[in-house]
Steps between C-alpha positions, in 0.01 A plus 500: 500500500368348180583149385641411158161353405332839553766698314320750280560868434208592724616271781848650483356853510270412790791350692722803432227746599437299816866532593498871416193583709566257789678772703182709490294203615740443791472869595121479501514190722717680755277805474198284582674301775625811683209739427700751296250773418734796448866572431534580871423131573788370285778529762280336764415216259872450427568478874212255549646295216819472705716783368689745717502845338796733558528857374867588444721739307572350157659649188267742324436260210408207731141458615547191711576130502378166634723264692480210741721558803539220755186332370285816523360684197608865487389789282741793503359830372673830418372746761582796271235402245141635517244299697301407186816367338588300811158333513556373145855397592373297795246326276773440237744352753221294657441367149864386488454318831177333393603415143876451502662479841248280678248383240206297629498289188786276397577515134868582503410819314679740732843383392406515134374857503709772352541814707280693255222242526523498879475881502202489263327246727565708813372809316188309388445385858533856633297652216209266569525557873509881469279535193206311648484704822544849352265711293484846348753752630667250732560262211639784285732595785621139529560489124694827518728374778534152348537513121574128497126447556424649155781311329391173662145549376622599152728195479218272615258635241761487222611143581139382531406644162822371338444150643142492372611621157778240482259224603253609232774508235614148596142377504425646154828365361437153643150495343641610164776238525246228584286598199804509273618163630153348459474635145842365404416157644172487307671583169740207536 
């Protein structure tokens, strides 16, 4: 987090982008720690991270959910969904466990997150986990079965560009204001 002394448009943007991309960084850490080299490794990595995975019948519009039951992390997945979809769902729900349910870092952020932001973060976590271990046809298949991967990437690119643009506008305006203020002081 930035201090008041460092408050500048660029510092604010850097801090916001750090928060936005932190889920991807956490996914890459887990990927490294548990040797995730393919989407087939994702369920095993979730189990090594302490999650019990259960495949059950869920309503057609539900992919899965994350929950702690009697102190144990659980990932519940809809068995009716395609395998490629379920791999993404496991990564997504693992992201909820890592980022929101049992975060390794204490910042009190979990209680402050809106549901939409928590879903974005879990999608970013899963997108990074899946996107970095798939290529070519396999990646296209994952994108087909998990459209939230495309929307997560689109949102990330849009927000990054918007944040940079806003920071540049504030920077230009602050420079113009400083010049105007300096000129008005000199004429007095």
